[in-house]
C-alpha positions as CSV (number, residue, x, y, z in Angstrom):
1,M,-2.2,-19.3,11.7
2,N,1.0,-20.1,10.6
3,R,1.0,-21.9,7.4
4,P,3.1,-23.7,5.0
5,H,4.4,-21.1,2.5
6,S,2.8,-21.2,-0.8
7,L,3.5,-21.7,-4.2
8,A,5.7,-18.5,-6.0
9,L,3.0,-19.0,-9.0
10,P,-0.4,-19.8,-7.9
11,I,-2.9,-21.0,-10.6
12,L,-5.1,-17.5,-11.7
13,F,-8.7,-17.7,-11.6
14,A,-9.1,-15.5,-15.3
15,L,-12.9,-14.0,-14.8
16,A,-15.2,-13.2,-17.6
17,L,-14.9,-9.1,-17.9
18,P,-15.8,-6.8,-20.5
19,A,-12.8,-6.2,-23.4
20,A,-12.2,-2.7,-21.6
21,A,-11.0,-4.5,-18.8
22,Q,-9.4,-7.3,-19.9
23,A,-5.3,-7.0,-19.9
24,P,-3.4,-5.1,-22.6
25,P,-1.9,-7.4,-24.7
26,V,2.1,-8.2,-23.5
27,V,5.1,-6.5,-25.1
28,P,8.3,-8.4,-26.1
29,S,10.8,-6.7,-24.4
30,T,13.7,-7.9,-22.7
31,P,13.3,-10.1,-19.7
32,V,14.1,-9.2,-16.4
33,V,16.6,-11.3,-14.2
34,T,15.5,-11.1,-10.6
35,V,16.8,-11.8,-6.9
36,P,16.3,-15.5,-6.0
37,G,13.5,-16.9,-5.2
38,M,11.2,-13.7,-6.6
39,P,8.8,-14.5,-8.8
40,P,9.5,-13.8,-12.8
41,V,8.5,-10.6,-14.0
42,V,5.9,-11.4,-16.9
43,D,5.5,-8.7,-18.9
44,P,8.7,-6.1,-18.2
45,S,7.3,-3.1,-19.7
46,N,4.4,-3.6,-16.8
47,L,5.2,-5.2,-13.5
48,Y,1.5,-4.6,-12.9
49,S,0.2,-7.4,-15.6
50,E,-1.0,-9.8,-13.5
51,T,-2.9,-7.8,-11.3
52,V,-5.4,-7.0,-13.4
53,A,-9.0,-6.7,-13.1
54,G,-10.5,-10.3,-12.2
55,R,-7.3,-12.2,-12.2
56,V,-7.6,-13.4,-8.5
57,S,-5.2,-16.4,-7.8
58,A,-6.1,-19.5,-6.2
59,A,-4.5,-18.4,-2.5
60,A,-6.9,-16.0,-2.5
61,A,-10.1,-17.1,-3.9
62,G,-11.6,-18.6,-1.0
63,A,-11.3,-15.1,0.9
64,L,-14.5,-13.3,1.7
65,P,-15.1,-10.1,-0.3
66,R,-14.7,-7.2,2.5
67,I,-13.1,-4.1,2.9
68,Y,-10.6,-3.7,6.4
69,V,-10.4,-0.7,7.9
70,P,-8.1,0.0,10.9
71,N,-9.3,2.7,13.4
72,V,-6.3,4.5,15.0
73,V,-7.7,5.6,17.7
74,S,-10.9,3.6,18.4
75,N,-8.4,0.8,18.1
76,K,-10.5,-1.5,15.8
77,V,-11.0,-2.8,12.7
78,Y,-14.4,-2.3,11.1
79,V,-15.2,-4.6,8.2
80,I,-17.1,-3.3,5.4
81,D,-19.2,-5.6,2.9
82,P,-18.8,-3.7,-0.4
83,S,-22.0,-5.1,-2.2
84,T,-24.3,-3.9,0.3
85,M,-21.6,-0.8,1.2
86,K,-22.4,-1.9,4.9
87,V,-20.5,-2.9,8.4
88,V,-20.9,-6.1,9.1
89,D,-18.3,-6.5,11.5
90,R,-16.5,-4.9,13.8
91,F,-13.7,-6.2,16.9
92,K,-10.7,-4.6,18.9
93,V,-7.8,-5.2,18.4
94,G,-3.9,-3.7,19.7
95,V,-3.4,-0.2,19.9
96,N,-3.3,2.1,17.4
97,P,-4.1,-0.3,14.4
98,Q,-2.6,1.7,11.4
99,H,-2.2,-0.8,8.4
100,V,-4.3,-4.0,7.2
101,V,-1.3,-5.4,5.5
102,P,-1.7,-8.4,3.4
103,S,0.8,-11.6,3.3
104,W,3.2,-12.7,0.6
105,D,1.2,-15.6,0.1
106,L,-1.7,-14.0,0.6
107,Q,-3.0,-15.8,3.5
108,T,-3.4,-13.6,6.2
109,L,-4.3,-10.2,6.9
110,W,-2.0,-8.6,9.3
111,V,-2.9,-5.3,11.6
112,A,0.0,-3.5,12.2
113,N,-0.7,-1.9,15.7
114,N,2.5,0.0,16.9
115,A,1.4,1.6,20.0
116,E,2.7,5.2,19.3
117,G,4.8,6.6,22.2
118,R,4.3,2.6,24.1
119,T,6.4,-0.3,23.9
120,D,3.6,-2.8,23.6
121,G,3.0,-3.0,19.8
122,T,1.4,-6.4,18.1
123,L,0.6,-7.6,14.6
124,T,-3.2,-8.9,14.8
125,P,-3.6,-11.7,12.1
126,I,-7.1,-11.8,10.2
127,D,-8.0,-15.0,8.5
128,P,-9.9,-13.3,5.3
129,R,-11.8,-16.9,4.4
130,T,-13.5,-16.1,8.0
131,G,-13.1,-12.3,8.4
132,K,-12.1,-13.2,12.2
133,P,-9.2,-12.0,13.7
134,G,-6.7,-14.8,16.0
135,A,-4.4,-14.0,18.7
136,A,-1.7,-10.8,18.5
137,I,1.9,-11.4,18.3
138,K,3.9,-8.6,19.9
139,V,6.2,-6.6,17.8
140,D,8.3,-3.9,18.1
141,D,6.8,-0.8,16.6
142,P,5.2,-2.0,14.0
143,Y,3.8,1.1,12.1
144,N,3.5,-0.5,8.5
145,M,5.1,-3.6,7.4
146,Y,6.3,-4.8,3.2
147,F,7.7,-8.3,2.4
148,S,10.5,-9.2,0.7
149,P,10.1,-10.2,-3.1
150,D,11.2,-13.9,-2.0
151,G,8.8,-14.1,0.7
152,Q,11.4,-15.2,3.3
153,S,10.9,-11.8,5.6
154,A,8.0,-9.6,6.4
155,I,9.5,-6.2,7.0
156,V,8.3,-4.5,9.6
157,V,8.9,-0.8,9.6
158,A,9.9,0.2,13.5
159,E,9.0,3.9,12.7
160,A,10.2,5.2,15.8
161,L,13.1,3.3,16.4
162,K,14.9,4.5,12.8
163,R,14.7,0.1,11.7
164,L,13.7,-2.1,9.6
165,D,13.1,-5.4,11.1
166,F,13.5,-8.4,9.2
167,R,11.0,-11.7,10.7
168,D,9.6,-14.7,10.0
169,P,6.9,-14.1,8.0
170,H,4.5,-16.4,9.8
171,G,5.2,-16.7,13.0
172,M,7.6,-13.4,12.8
173,K,10.5,-14.5,14.8
174,L,13.6,-11.7,14.5
175,Q,16.0,-12.7,11.6
176,F,18.2,-9.4,11.4
177,S,17.4,-5.6,11.6
178,I,18.8,-2.9,8.9
179,P,19.1,0.3,11.1
180,T,18.0,3.4,9.2
181,P,19.5,6.2,11.2
182,Q,19.1,8.9,9.0
183,C,15.4,8.3,8.2
184,D,13.6,10.0,10.4
185,G,10.0,9.0,10.5
186,I,10.3,6.0,7.7
187,N,7.1,4.8,6.7
188,H,6.3,3.6,3.2
189,A,7.8,1.8,0.5
190,D,8.1,0.1,-2.9
191,F,10.7,-2.0,-4.9
192,A,12.8,-2.6,-7.7
193,I,11.1,-4.4,-10.7
194,D,13.7,-7.1,-10.1
195,G,13.5,-7.2,-6.4
196,R,17.3,-5.8,-5.7
197,Y,16.1,-2.8,-3.6
198,A,13.7,-1.2,-2.0
199,I,13.1,2.7,-1.5
200,F,11.6,4.0,1.4
201,T,10.1,7.1,2.5
202,C,11.4,9.5,5.6
203,E,8.5,11.4,6.5
204,F,10.0,14.1,9.1
205,D,13.7,14.1,7.4
206,A,12.0,14.9,3.5
207,T,14.2,12.4,2.4
208,L,14.6,8.9,0.8
209,A,16.4,5.7,1.9
210,K,17.4,2.9,-0.8
211,I,17.9,-0.5,0.9
212,Y,19.8,-3.1,-0.9
213,L,17.9,-6.3,0.0
214,V,20.4,-9.1,-0.8
215,D,23.2,-6.8,0.8
216,R,21.3,-6.0,3.5
217,K,22.5,-2.5,3.9
218,V,21.2,1.5,3.1
219,S,23.2,2.0,0.1
220,G,22.5,6.1,0.4
221,Y,19.7,8.9,1.0
222,L,18.2,11.4,-1.0
223,K,16.6,15.1,0.4
224,L,13.9,15.9,-2.2
225,S,14.6,19.7,-3.4
226,K,11.2,21.2,-2.5
227,G,12.2,20.0,1.5
228,G,8.1,18.5,2.5
229,M,7.4,15.6,3.7
230,P,7.4,12.0,1.4
231,Q,4.2,9.6,2.2
232,D,3.3,6.5,0.1
233,I,5.2,5.3,-2.9
234,R,4.9,3.3,-6.0
235,V,7.2,2.2,-9.0
236,S,5.9,3.1,-12.2
237,P,4.7,-0.1,-14.5
238,D,8.1,-0.4,-16.5
239,G,10.2,-0.1,-13.3
240,R,12.4,2.8,-13.8
241,L,10.5,5.6,-11.9
242,F,9.1,5.8,-8.7
243,Y,5.9,8.5,-7.4
244,V,6.4,9.9,-4.0
245,A,3.6,11.6,-2.4
246,D,4.2,14.6,-0.5
247,M,1.7,16.1,2.1
248,M,3.4,19.5,2.6
249,V,4.4,20.2,-1.0
250,D,1.0,18.9,-3.0
251,G,2.3,16.9,-5.4
252,V,3.7,14.0,-6.4
253,F,7.9,13.7,-6.6
254,V,9.3,11.6,-9.6
255,V,12.7,10.0,-9.0
256,D,14.9,7.5,-11.1
257,G,15.2,4.5,-9.2
258,D,18.5,2.9,-10.3
259,T,20.3,6.5,-10.2
260,F,18.5,7.4,-7.3
261,K,18.2,10.6,-8.5
262,E,15.0,13.5,-8.4
263,V,13.4,14.1,-12.1
264,G,10.5,15.6,-12.1
265,F,7.4,16.9,-9.7
266,I,3.6,16.5,-10.6
267,A,1.4,19.1,-8.6
268,T,-1.8,17.5,-7.4
269,G,-4.0,18.8,-4.4
270,V,-3.7,19.5,-1.0
271,G,-1.9,17.1,1.5
272,T,-0.7,14.1,-0.9
273,H,-0.4,10.9,0.8
274,G,-1.4,7.6,-1.0
275,L,-0.9,6.2,-4.6
276,Y,-2.8,3.3,-5.9
277,P,-2.2,2.1,-9.8
278,S,-5.4,1.0,-11.8
279,R,-6.1,-2.1,-12.6
280,D,-5.0,-1.6,-16.1
281,G,-2.1,-0.5,-14.8
282,R,-2.3,2.6,-17.0
283,K,-3.4,5.4,-14.0
284,L,-1.9,6.4,-10.6
285,Y,-4.3,7.3,-8.6
286,V,-3.8,10.2,-5.8
287,S,-5.5,10.6,-2.4
288,N,-4.7,14.0,-1.3
289,R,-5.7,14.7,2.2
290,G,-7.1,18.2,2.2
291,S,-4.8,19.3,5.0
292,N,-0.8,19.7,5.4
293,K,-1.1,19.1,9.0
294,I,-1.0,15.5,10.5
295,H,-4.0,15.9,12.3
296,G,-6.1,17.8,10.4
297,A,-9.6,19.5,10.9
298,P,-12.7,17.6,9.4
299,R,-14.1,18.7,5.7
300,G,-10.8,19.5,4.3
301,K,-9.8,20.5,0.5
302,G,-9.6,16.5,-0.1
303,S,-9.5,15.1,-3.6
304,V,-8.3,12.1,-6.1
305,S,-6.0,13.1,-8.9
306,V,-5.6,10.7,-11.7
307,I,-1.9,10.6,-13.2
308,D,-1.8,9.4,-16.6
309,F,1.7,7.1,-16.6
310,A,2.7,7.4,-19.8
311,T,2.4,11.1,-20.1
312,R,3.2,12.1,-15.8
313,K,0.3,14.4,-16.3
314,V,-3.2,14.5,-14.2
315,E,-5.6,14.2,-16.5
316,A,-8.5,13.9,-13.5
317,T,-9.0,15.3,-10.4
318,W,-12.1,14.5,-7.7
319,P,-13.0,16.4,-5.2
320,I,-14.3,15.0,-2.1
321,P,-18.0,16.6,-2.1
322,G,-18.7,18.6,1.0
323,G,-15.1,18.2,1.9
324,G,-13.0,15.3,3.4
325,S,-9.8,13.8,3.8
326,P,-9.1,10.8,1.9
327,D,-6.1,9.0,2.9
328,M,-5.2,5.3,2.2
329,G,-6.7,2.2,0.6
330,N,-6.7,0.3,-2.6
331,V,-8.9,-0.4,-5.5
332,S,-11.2,-3.1,-5.6
333,A,-10.9,-6.6,-7.8
334,D,-12.5,-5.3,-10.6
335,G,-11.2,-2.1,-10.7
336,R,-14.4,-0.3,-10.4
337,T,-14.2,1.3,-7.1
338,L,-11.2,3.1,-5.1
339,W,-11.6,2.5,-1.4
340,L,-9.8,5.1,1.0
341,S,-10.0,6.0,4.6
342,G,-11.7,9.3,5.3
343,R,-8.6,9.9,7.8
344,F,-10.0,13.2,9.7
345,D,-13.8,12.8,9.1
346,N,-14.3,8.8,10.4
347,V,-15.5,7.6,7.2
348,V,-15.0,5.3,4.4
349,Y,-14.6,6.7,0.7
350,A,-15.6,4.3,-2.5
351,I,-15.1,6.4,-5.1
352,D,-16.2,5.0,-8.7
353,T,-13.1,4.8,-10.7
354,A,-15.3,5.8,-14.1
355,S,-16.9,8.7,-13.1
356,G,-15.5,10.0,-9.3
357,E,-19.0,9.8,-8.0
358,V,-18.5,9.2,-4.4
359,R,-20.2,7.2,-1.4
360,K,-19.7,7.9,2.7
361,I,-20.0,5.0,5.1
362,A,-19.3,5.6,8.9
363,V,-16.6,3.9,10.5
364,G,-14.4,4.2,13.7
365,K,-12.6,7.1,14.7
366,E,-9.2,7.9,12.5
367,P,-9.5,5.5,10.2
368,H,-6.3,4.8,8.8
369,G,-4.4,2.0,6.1
370,L,-7.3,0.1,4.9
371,T,-7.1,-3.1,2.7
372,V,-9.4,-4.4,0.2
373,W,-9.5,-8.3,0.0
374,P,-9.5,-10.0,-1.7
375,Q,-7.1,-8.5,-4.8
376,P,-5.9,-9.4,-7.9
377,G,-2.2,-10.8,-8.2
378,R,0.5,-13.8,-7.4
379,Y,2.1,-11.9,-4.0
380,S,1.4,-9.1,-2.1
381,L,5.0,-6.9,-0.9
382,G,2.8,-5.5,2.1
383,H,1.3,-2.3,3.0
384,T,-2.1,-2.3,1.9
385,G,-1.8,-4.4,-1.0
386,N,1.2,-3.8,-3.1
387,M,0.5,-6.4,-5.4
388,R,3.1,-7.9,-8.5
């Protein structure tokens, strides 16, 4: 599955879309000076400008349209065809598959099997052109995985070891590690607009860790004011603010990335967990898992909140009919469907982003970090598709 490093700026296919789905016009602003090797920021006012509906790169254009669902307890990946809303394949992977992660060059989907409490963690590659898995690679505790903005390293989040392991992005040979001793439960991350740093959440410390990537060091930790349990984190379109989902305090912290200070809080719903920008970069979909417990009951008070980036206010809330546990996922390539795993209900939710209408598809036991593929964008920073 090892492939040559693709070009940083692949050709883009701009599909014909309704006027409402087209990208907003680029507003002239000060150019962003990025770290060496990182693709340029096309629109400094919206770092999601290249992930709008239909703008699928040549590197991903040949992929099968599929939803890949890792099931933590079943140790399988279920594969859904979004056109039929049916499971069309399933295959065994490693122990405790947590997330399906698109590679920086968009050529491979990696299943992070962290084998919680054991020492036989692995990464299973999937070829997105065929939807089939390849031979697994042994890796220490891969709870999650990201990629450096220049594409030179996979960043394996070794949660139990309180460590970030930087590895070759193809063969996964270890390059170097960054210890994070004060970040218990390190798990999710997002990156500065210029690629200088990343901010990781520390689930069991109610803390954030800021990592300077060029200097290869932790620059500091930020204790969140309400003492909760931070989960997913996403950067605002202009790159100034980071939104941090917290499942214990039922909302989203707002943090200034450069000053590394908490500047706000937005109440959403019970068990706030995952964060996904809309394809036009104007909204943030927030999954509320319906429980404040790590292992919650089915049919909880699950919902999705829609935050307007410009106002930082919740403009809509979509409850899961009959209760549920929306967790991790992403938005479809056309922006019309939000796909989320139902962690405690053994289902996947397909949520209409215009109406909030929910469809459910049965999968394996305890689905977690599903990915939608292909997605628009030039490159992936990891997780379930943090695209730029």
